[in-house]
C-alpha positions as CSV (number, residue, x, y, z in Angstrom):
1,X,79.5,-153.3,-28.7
2,X,82.0,-153.7,-25.9
3,X,83.8,-152.0,-23.1
4,X,87.4,-152.8,-22.4
5,X,88.2,-155.6,-19.9
6,X,87.0,-158.8,-18.4
7,X,83.6,-158.9,-16.8
8,X,82.8,-157.7,-13.3
9,X,79.5,-158.1,-11.7
10,X,76.6,-157.1,-14.1
11,X,74.7,-154.0,-13.1
12,X,71.5,-154.2,-11.0
13,X,68.7,-155.8,-13.0
14,X,70.9,-157.6,-15.5
15,X,71.4,-161.3,-15.7
16,X,74.8,-162.9,-15.1
17,X,75.4,-162.7,-18.9
18,X,74.6,-159.0,-18.8
19,X,71.3,-159.4,-20.7
20,X,68.1,-157.6,-19.8
21,X,64.5,-157.7,-21.0
22,X,63.9,-155.3,-23.9
23,X,60.5,-154.4,-22.5
24,X,59.3,-153.4,-25.9
25,X,55.9,-152.3,-24.6
26,X,57.5,-149.5,-22.5
27,X,58.7,-147.5,-25.4
28,X,57.0,-144.2,-25.8
29,X,55.4,-143.0,-29.1
30,X,58.1,-140.3,-29.3
31,X,60.8,-143.0,-29.2
32,X,59.2,-145.0,-32.0
33,X,59.0,-141.8,-34.0
34,X,62.7,-141.3,-33.7
35,X,63.3,-144.8,-35.1
36,X,60.9,-144.1,-38.0
37,X,62.6,-140.8,-38.8
38,X,66.1,-142.4,-38.8
39,X,64.9,-145.4,-40.7
40,X,63.1,-143.4,-43.4
41,X,66.1,-141.2,-44.3
42,X,68.5,-144.2,-44.3
43,X,66.1,-146.3,-46.4
44,X,66.0,-143.5,-49.0
45,X,69.8,-143.0,-49.0
46,X,71.2,-146.5,-48.9
47,X,70.0,-148.2,-52.2
48,X,73.0,-148.0,-54.5
49,X,75.3,-147.4,-51.5
50,X,74.8,-150.3,-49.2
51,X,75.7,-153.9,-50.3
52,X,73.0,-156.3,-51.4
53,X,73.3,-158.4,-48.2
54,X,72.5,-155.4,-46.0
55,X,69.5,-154.3,-48.2
56,X,68.2,-157.8,-48.3
57,X,68.5,-158.1,-44.6
58,X,66.5,-154.9,-44.1
59,X,63.7,-156.3,-46.1
60,X,63.8,-159.8,-44.5
61,X,63.5,-158.3,-41.0
62,X,60.9,-155.7,-41.8
63,X,62.7,-153.1,-39.7
64,X,60.3,-150.3,-40.4
65,X,57.2,-152.0,-39.1
66,X,55.8,-150.5,-35.9
67,X,58.8,-148.3,-34.9
68,X,61.6,-149.8,-32.8
69,X,61.7,-153.5,-33.6
70,X,60.5,-156.0,-31.0
71,X,63.5,-158.3,-30.6
72,X,61.2,-161.3,-30.1
73,X,59.7,-160.6,-33.5
74,X,62.9,-160.1,-35.5
75,X,64.6,-163.0,-33.8
76,X,62.1,-165.4,-35.3
77,X,63.3,-164.6,-38.8
78,X,66.9,-164.2,-37.8
79,X,66.9,-167.6,-36.1
80,X,65.4,-169.2,-39.2
81,X,67.9,-167.6,-41.6
82,X,71.2,-168.0,-39.7
83,X,70.6,-169.2,-36.1
84,X,71.4,-165.7,-34.6
85,X,69.4,-163.7,-32.1
86,X,69.5,-160.2,-30.7
87,X,69.7,-159.9,-26.9
88,X,69.2,-156.7,-25.0
89,X,71.9,-155.3,-22.7
90,X,72.0,-152.3,-20.5
91,X,74.9,-150.6,-22.4
92,X,78.5,-151.3,-23.3
93,X,79.5,-154.7,-21.9
94,X,82.9,-156.1,-21.0
95,X,84.9,-157.7,-23.8
96,X,84.7,-161.2,-22.6
97,X,80.9,-161.0,-22.3
98,X,80.7,-159.5,-25.8
99,X,82.8,-162.2,-27.3
100,X,81.0,-165.0,-25.5
101,X,77.7,-163.7,-27.0
102,X,79.1,-163.5,-30.5
103,X,80.7,-166.9,-30.3
104,X,77.2,-168.3,-29.4
105,X,75.4,-166.4,-32.2
106,X,73.9,-163.7,-30.0
107,X,74.3,-160.1,-30.8
108,X,74.1,-157.7,-27.8
109,X,72.1,-154.6,-28.4
110,X,71.3,-151.6,-26.3
111,X,67.6,-151.0,-25.8
112,X,67.6,-147.2,-25.5
113,X,67.2,-144.8,-28.4
114,X,68.7,-141.4,-28.9
115,X,66.7,-138.2,-28.4
116,X,65.2,-136.2,-31.3
117,X,68.0,-133.6,-31.0
118,X,70.7,-136.4,-31.3
119,X,69.6,-137.7,-34.7
120,X,73.0,-136.8,-36.3
121,X,75.4,-137.7,-33.5
122,X,75.4,-140.0,-30.5
123,X,78.5,-140.9,-28.5
124,X,77.2,-144.3,-27.2
125,X,75.6,-146.8,-29.6
126,X,71.8,-147.0,-29.3
127,X,69.2,-149.4,-30.5
128,X,69.2,-147.8,-34.0
129,X,72.9,-148.3,-34.4
130,X,72.9,-151.7,-33.0
131,X,69.8,-153.1,-34.7
132,X,69.5,-151.2,-37.9
133,X,73.3,-151.0,-38.4
134,X,74.3,-154.5,-37.4
135,X,71.5,-156.9,-37.6
136,X,70.6,-156.9,-41.3
137,X,74.0,-158.3,-42.1
138,X,73.5,-161.2,-39.7
139,X,70.8,-162.5,-42.0
140,X,73.6,-163.3,-44.5
141,X,75.0,-166.9,-43.7
142,X,78.5,-166.0,-44.7
143,X,78.7,-162.8,-42.6
144,X,76.9,-164.6,-39.7
145,X,79.7,-167.2,-39.8
146,X,82.3,-164.4,-39.8
147,X,80.8,-162.8,-36.7
148,X,80.7,-166.0,-34.8
149,X,84.4,-166.7,-35.7
150,X,85.3,-163.2,-34.6
151,X,83.7,-163.9,-31.2
152,X,85.6,-167.1,-30.9
153,X,88.8,-165.3,-31.9
154,X,88.2,-162.6,-29.4
155,X,88.1,-165.0,-26.5
156,X,91.5,-166.2,-27.6
157,X,92.9,-162.7,-28.1
158,X,92.0,-161.7,-24.5
159,X,94.3,-164.4,-23.2
160,X,97.2,-163.2,-25.4
161,X,97.0,-159.5,-24.5
162,X,96.6,-158.5,-28.1
163,X,93.0,-157.4,-28.1
164,X,93.9,-154.0,-29.5
165,X,94.9,-155.7,-32.8
166,X,91.7,-157.7,-33.0
167,X,89.6,-154.7,-32.1
168,X,91.0,-153.0,-35.2
169,X,89.7,-155.9,-37.4
170,X,86.2,-155.4,-36.0
171,X,86.3,-151.6,-36.4
172,X,87.5,-151.7,-40.0
173,X,85.1,-154.5,-41.1
174,X,82.0,-154.9,-38.9
175,X,81.8,-151.1,-38.1
176,X,83.4,-149.3,-41.0
177,X,83.9,-151.8,-43.8
178,X,83.5,-151.3,-47.6
179,X,83.1,-153.9,-50.2
180,X,84.2,-154.1,-53.8
181,X,81.3,-155.1,-56.2
182,X,80.8,-155.1,-60.0
183,X,78.8,-151.9,-59.5
184,X,81.4,-150.1,-57.5
185,X,82.2,-149.8,-53.8
186,X,79.4,-150.6,-51.4
187,X,78.9,-150.2,-47.6
188,X,78.5,-153.0,-45.2
189,X,79.8,-151.6,-41.9
190,X,77.2,-150.7,-39.3
191,X,78.9,-147.5,-38.2
192,X,78.4,-146.2,-41.8
193,X,75.0,-147.5,-42.7
194,X,73.5,-146.1,-39.5
195,X,75.0,-142.7,-40.1
196,X,73.4,-140.4,-42.7
197,X,76.5,-138.3,-43.0
198,X,79.1,-141.0,-43.1
199,X,77.0,-143.0,-45.6
200,X,77.9,-140.2,-48.0
201,X,81.4,-139.4,-46.8
202,X,82.6,-143.0,-46.9
203,X,81.9,-143.4,-50.6
204,X,81.9,-139.9,-52.1
205,X,84.3,-137.6,-50.2
206,X,87.9,-137.3,-51.6
207,X,89.4,-137.0,-48.1
208,X,89.8,-140.6,-46.8
209,X,92.1,-143.3,-48.2
210,X,90.4,-146.4,-49.5
211,X,92.6,-149.4,-49.8
212,X,92.2,-153.1,-50.3
213,X,91.7,-155.3,-47.2
214,X,94.8,-157.0,-45.9
215,X,94.5,-158.7,-42.5
216,X,97.8,-157.7,-40.9
217,X,97.7,-154.2,-42.4
218,X,94.3,-153.7,-40.8
219,X,95.5,-155.0,-37.4
220,X,98.4,-152.6,-37.4
221,X,96.2,-149.5,-38.2
222,X,94.7,-147.4,-35.4
223,X,91.3,-145.9,-35.8
224,X,89.2,-142.8,-34.9
225,X,86.3,-143.2,-32.6
226,X,85.0,-139.6,-32.6
227,X,84.9,-138.6,-36.3
228,X,84.7,-139.8,-39.8
229,X,87.4,-142.3,-40.7
230,X,90.6,-141.3,-42.4
231,X,90.9,-144.8,-44.0
232,X,88.5,-147.4,-45.2
233,X,89.4,-151.0,-46.1
234,X,87.7,-152.6,-49.0
235,X,87.0,-156.4,-48.9
236,X,86.6,-158.3,-52.2
237,X,83.7,-160.3,-50.9
238,X,82.1,-161.5,-47.7
239,X,83.4,-165.0,-48.4
240,X,87.0,-163.8,-48.6
241,X,86.5,-161.9,-45.3
242,X,85.1,-165.1,-43.6
243,X,87.9,-167.3,-44.9
244,X,90.6,-164.9,-43.7
245,X,89.1,-164.9,-40.2
246,X,88.8,-168.6,-39.9
247,X,92.6,-169.0,-40.1
248,X,94.8,-169.5,-37.0
249,X,96.0,-166.1,-35.8
250,X,98.8,-167.4,-33.6
251,X,101.6,-166.7,-36.1
252,X,100.0,-163.3,-37.0
253,X,100.0,-162.2,-33.4
254,X,103.6,-163.1,-33.0
255,X,104.5,-160.9,-36.0
256,X,102.3,-158.1,-34.8
257,X,103.9,-158.0,-31.4
258,X,107.2,-156.9,-33.1
259,X,105.6,-154.7,-35.8
260,X,105.0,-151.0,-35.3
261,X,101.6,-149.4,-35.9
262,X,101.0,-147.9,-39.3
263,X,99.9,-144.2,-39.1
264,X,96.2,-143.8,-39.7
265,X,96.7,-141.6,-42.8
266,X,99.7,-143.5,-44.2
267,X,99.9,-145.3,-47.5
268,X,102.1,-148.4,-47.6
269,X,104.1,-149.7,-50.7
270,X,102.0,-152.9,-50.8
271,X,98.6,-151.2,-50.6
272,X,96.0,-151.8,-53.2
273,X,94.7,-148.3,-53.7
274,X,91.1,-147.5,-54.6
275,X,91.4,-143.8,-53.4
276,X,94.5,-141.9,-52.4
277,X,92.7,-139.5,-50.2
278,X,93.5,-135.8,-49.7
279,X,93.0,-136.0,-45.9
280,X,91.6,-132.5,-46.3
281,X,88.7,-133.2,-43.9
282,X,91.0,-134.5,-41.1
283,X,93.6,-131.8,-41.6
284,X,90.9,-129.1,-41.2
285,X,90.0,-130.5,-37.8
286,X,86.9,-132.5,-38.7
287,X,83.9,-132.7,-36.5
288,X,82.0,-135.4,-34.6
289,X,80.5,-138.0,-36.9
290,X,77.1,-139.5,-36.3
291,X,76.4,-143.2,-35.9
């Protein structure tokens, strides 16, 4: 969860690293009720749709207990499993702050939760998106390593002026990634698993393209921030994703600097196609997609 740019002074009440206290005791009963409503409908929907690593993480962290999770409680199990922790932040943080946290196995999460009338769409990520969507995958050692490597790579990308390329990798994996499994395609991206509507659209709708993951292809493809995706990239496994990211990106960045973007709805000759989408949804104008 980041905002463009290098860090300025943190807002009042935040520490130098932009963290704040979650202040779990201050949540109102109505706020806990929103979490429980969102959790219940996703817990019913996601079996058979989300990947095993995500479903296992949901169980390991016991995310339905007592409403909005207390970060101190879930961090005990998260630390034991992969050495990660969740830290509260006041909202979107600068890129360098975001990457620094990831590189040190800390996931920045907003502490506020959406209002009851915002269950299906929220413009800024809240604690449900950040914790329910992202944190279960951090219980998986392979994905946890990937996220740390991404943070380390982000700090390097800032210095090269090619953050837009790396941001696409995050978007199409951490936020909106699909995985190939023996039982079919499964979701692991936080932007999908935290959205009831996109959990269905990403796997079932004939509109979007679904193609095999290729690092440079992903980094040349723009994305949509205000609607369902027009393309989803499918990884063969979490291990393959991690190994790709551990490589040195220097030569890749040099090639990308001279390579044009690929249109968001385009299919390329080398694409491994799972679904050649109709693009009917996007062509009809779409509508805002929920987190």
